C-alpha positions as CSV (number, residue, x, y, z in Angstrom):
1,M,0.0,0.0,0.0
2,E,1.7,3.2,-1.2
3,N,1.7,6.4,0.7
4,L,1.6,4.5,4.0
5,S,4.4,3.9,6.5
6,I,3.9,1.5,9.4
7,V,5.9,2.5,12.5
8,I,6.8,-0.1,15.2
9,I,9.0,0.2,18.3
10,T,10.9,-2.9,19.3
11,K,13.0,-4.3,22.2
12,N,13.7,-8.1,22.1
13,E,10.6,-8.8,20.1
14,S,11.8,-11.8,18.1
15,G,9.1,-14.1,19.3
16,N,6.3,-11.7,18.3
17,L,7.9,-10.6,15.0
18,K,8.2,-14.2,13.7
19,T,4.5,-14.6,14.1
20,F,3.1,-11.1,13.2
21,L,5.6,-9.5,10.8
22,P,4.6,-11.7,7.8
23,H,1.1,-10.2,8.1
24,L,2.5,-6.8,7.2
25,S,4.0,-7.6,3.9
26,W,1.3,-5.4,2.2
27,A,2.8,-2.2,3.7
28,G,4.8,0.0,1.4
29,E,7.3,0.8,4.2
30,I,7.8,-0.4,7.8
31,I,9.8,1.7,10.1
32,T,11.1,-0.1,13.1
33,V,12.7,1.8,16.0
34,D,14.8,-0.7,18.0
35,D,16.1,-0.2,21.5
36,N,19.3,-2.1,21.2
37,S,17.7,-5.6,21.2
38,S,19.9,-8.4,22.3
39,D,17.9,-11.3,20.7
40,E,17.2,-12.0,17.0
41,T,14.9,-9.0,16.5
42,C,17.1,-7.2,14.0
43,N,18.1,-10.3,12.1
44,I,14.4,-11.1,11.6
45,L,13.6,-7.6,10.5
46,K,16.4,-7.7,7.9
47,E,14.6,-10.6,6.1
48,Y,11.9,-8.2,4.9
49,K,12.7,-5.8,2.0
50,N,10.0,-3.3,3.1
51,V,11.5,-2.9,6.6
52,K,13.8,-0.1,7.6
53,I,15.7,-0.5,10.9
54,F,16.7,2.4,13.1
55,T,18.4,2.1,16.5
56,N,17.4,4.6,19.1
57,T,18.0,4.1,22.9
58,F,14.7,4.2,24.8
59,T,14.0,7.2,27.0
60,D,10.2,7.1,27.0
61,F,7.4,5.8,24.7
62,S,6.4,9.1,23.1
63,S,10.0,10.1,22.2
64,Q,10.5,6.6,20.7
65,R,7.3,6.9,18.6
66,N,8.1,10.5,17.5
67,F,11.5,9.4,16.4
68,G,9.9,6.7,14.2
69,I,7.5,9.2,12.7
70,R,10.4,11.4,11.6
71,Q,12.0,8.5,9.8
72,A,8.9,7.7,7.7
73,S,8.9,8.8,4.1
74,N,5.2,8.6,3.4
75,E,2.3,11.0,4.1
76,W,0.3,8.6,6.3
77,I,1.4,6.7,9.4
78,L,-0.1,3.5,10.9
79,S,1.2,3.1,14.4
80,L,1.4,-0.6,15.5
81,D,3.0,-2.7,18.2
82,P,4.9,-6.0,17.3
83,D,2.0,-8.1,18.7
84,E,-0.8,-6.6,16.6
85,V,-2.5,-7.8,13.4
86,V,-4.4,-5.9,10.7
87,S,-7.2,-7.9,9.2
88,E,-8.2,-7.8,5.5
89,K,-11.3,-5.8,6.3
90,L,-9.3,-3.2,8.3
91,K,-6.8,-3.0,5.4
92,T,-9.7,-2.0,3.1
93,E,-10.7,0.7,5.6
94,I,-7.1,2.0,5.8
95,R,-6.9,2.1,2.0
96,S,-10.1,4.2,1.9
97,G,-8.8,6.4,4.8
98,I,-5.6,7.4,3.2
99,N,-7.3,8.3,-0.1
100,Q,-9.8,10.7,1.4
101,K,-9.4,14.5,2.0
102,E,-11.6,15.2,5.0
103,F,-9.8,13.6,7.9
104,S,-6.2,14.0,9.2
105,A,-6.5,10.9,11.5
106,F,-8.6,7.9,12.4
107,N,-9.6,6.2,15.7
108,I,-9.4,2.4,15.3
109,P,-10.9,0.0,17.8
110,T,-8.7,-2.6,19.5
111,K,-9.7,-6.3,19.8
112,N,-7.7,-7.3,22.9
113,I,-6.9,-11.0,23.0
114,F,-6.0,-12.1,26.5
115,Y,-4.8,-15.8,26.9
116,G,-6.6,-16.7,23.7
117,K,-9.9,-15.0,24.6
118,W,-11.3,-11.8,23.1
119,L,-12.1,-9.5,26.1
120,K,-15.3,-7.7,25.3
121,Y,-15.9,-6.2,28.7
122,G,-14.0,-4.4,31.5
123,G,-13.4,-1.4,29.3
124,N,-11.5,-3.5,26.8
125,Y,-13.7,-3.0,23.8
126,P,-14.0,-1.1,21.5
127,D,-10.9,0.6,23.2
128,Y,-10.5,3.3,20.5
129,H,-7.1,4.8,19.8
130,I,-5.8,7.1,17.1
131,R,-3.6,4.8,15.0
132,L,-3.8,6.1,11.5
133,F,-2.7,9.7,10.9
134,K,-1.0,12.2,8.6
135,K,2.7,12.5,9.4
136,E,2.7,16.3,9.4
137,N,-0.4,16.6,11.6
138,A,0.6,14.5,14.6
139,V,2.9,14.3,17.6
140,W,3.0,11.8,20.5
141,D,2.7,13.2,24.1
142,N,3.1,11.8,27.6
143,P,6.1,9.5,28.5
144,V,3.8,6.6,29.8
145,H,0.4,5.7,28.3
146,E,1.3,8.0,25.4
147,R,-1.4,9.9,23.5
148,L,-1.5,11.4,20.1
149,L,-2.1,15.1,19.5
150,I,-3.7,15.7,16.2
151,K,-4.3,18.9,14.0
152,G,-7.4,18.5,12.0
153,K,-10.5,16.3,12.0
154,T,-10.5,12.7,13.3
155,G,-12.6,10.0,11.8
156,T,-13.5,6.5,13.2
157,F,-13.0,3.1,11.7
158,R,-15.3,0.1,12.2
159,E,-12.8,-2.8,12.0
160,P,-10.4,-3.4,14.9
161,I,-6.7,-4.0,15.2
162,E,-6.2,-7.4,16.8
163,H,-3.9,-7.2,19.8
164,Y,-2.3,-10.4,21.2
165,G,-0.4,-8.7,24.0
166,H,-0.8,-11.4,26.7
167,R,-0.4,-15.0,25.5
168,T,1.2,-16.4,28.7
169,I,1.3,-15.6,32.4
170,E,5.1,-15.2,32.2
171,E,4.7,-12.6,29.5
172,T,2.1,-10.7,31.6
173,L,4.3,-10.7,34.7
174,E,7.3,-9.5,32.7
175,K,5.3,-6.6,31.3
176,L,3.8,-5.8,34.7
177,N,7.2,-5.5,36.2
178,K,8.7,-3.5,33.3
179,Y,5.9,-1.0,32.9
180,T,5.3,-0.4,36.7
181,T,9.1,0.3,37.1
182,F,9.1,2.8,34.3
183,E,5.9,4.5,35.5
184,A,7.1,4.7,39.1
185,R,10.3,6.4,37.9
186,I,8.4,8.9,35.7
187,R,6.0,9.8,38.6
188,T,8.9,10.2,41.0
189,E,10.8,12.4,38.6
190,S,7.7,14.6,38.1
191,G,7.5,15.2,41.9
192,I,4.7,12.8,42.8
193,R,5.1,11.6,46.4
194,F,3.9,8.3,47.9
195,S,0.4,8.5,49.3
196,A,-0.7,5.6,51.5
197,F,-4.4,6.5,50.8
198,R,-4.0,6.4,47.1
199,A,-1.7,3.3,47.3
200,V,-4.5,1.4,49.0
201,F,-7.7,2.7,47.4
202,E,-6.6,3.3,43.8
203,P,-6.0,-0.4,43.1
204,L,-9.2,-1.3,44.8
205,K,-11.1,1.3,42.8
206,V,-9.6,0.0,39.5
207,F,-10.7,-3.6,40.3
208,L,-14.2,-2.7,41.3
209,S,-14.6,-0.4,38.3
210,T,-13.3,-2.9,35.6
211,Y,-14.6,-6.1,37.1
212,F,-18.1,-5.0,38.3
213,Y,-19.1,-1.6,36.9
214,R,-17.6,-2.3,33.4
215,L,-18.8,-6.0,33.6
216,G,-15.3,-7.6,33.4
217,F,-16.8,-10.7,35.1
218,M,-18.7,-11.3,31.8
219,D,-15.4,-12.4,30.2
220,G,-15.1,-15.3,32.6
221,Y,-11.8,-16.3,34.3
222,P,-9.6,-14.5,31.8
223,G,-11.7,-11.3,32.6
224,F,-11.0,-11.8,36.3
225,V,-7.3,-12.3,35.7
226,Y,-7.1,-9.2,33.5
227,C,-8.9,-7.0,36.0
228,F,-6.7,-8.3,38.8
229,F,-3.5,-7.5,36.9
230,F,-4.9,-4.1,36.1
231,C,-5.4,-3.6,39.8
232,C,-1.9,-4.9,40.5
233,Y,-0.5,-2.4,38.0
234,R,-1.6,0.5,40.3
235,L,-0.6,-1.4,43.4
236,F,3.0,-2.2,42.2
237,T,3.5,1.3,40.8
238,W,2.8,2.8,44.2
239,A,4.9,0.2,46.0
240,K,7.9,1.0,43.8
241,I,7.4,4.8,44.5
242,Y,7.4,3.9,48.2
243,Q,10.5,1.8,47.8
244,T,12.3,4.6,45.9
245,E,11.6,7.1,48.7
246,K,12.8,4.8,51.4
247,K,16.2,4.1,49.8
């Protein structure tokens, strides 16, 4: 697909890339921003002619994604993660999107697959995010849980991106530890102090909200595990802030 660059950030993603990269052969250009991977990530990427590899040491998610945007040579950008798949129906929508003149960006729903189950509740669907946008009209903001700032009108797609972000419990625990460490550091550096009240009640509020109010229990046991880990994310972030202050 001409006039479209897919931008992906990577760090030791060889397992995901072997599975998901073949599904992106239709893209005119794939920009990968790699954070000094120590596995086979770069060797796998080199097997594909439409992939361009750039090494950039990670500081935060927005900076890494903005770096990728600057390397792209096409007018439109599709932002993906290494564990995401674009269906044939979504490709058709993308093709129509980049050929119209009204919108500068598009919200795309996310179909989150958690341990093999599509999570439809707990706030997991449609889970809209701006993923397709004009290069000159967008910039990523926020170091953690990054968001995209857009100039111009934003449209909405019907078909979702399929996200296989949690396939094993080991993978989930690894991500939980990685992301809470990073978020605790960012919060500490921005001047946020440990609060016993927030450390106790925020995780509880998150679980009650996602599991009961947003009907996470309708997704069965995977729904419970997801909501519990979402609760633990807040709990561990505050615990790491506490640990940093006590050193």
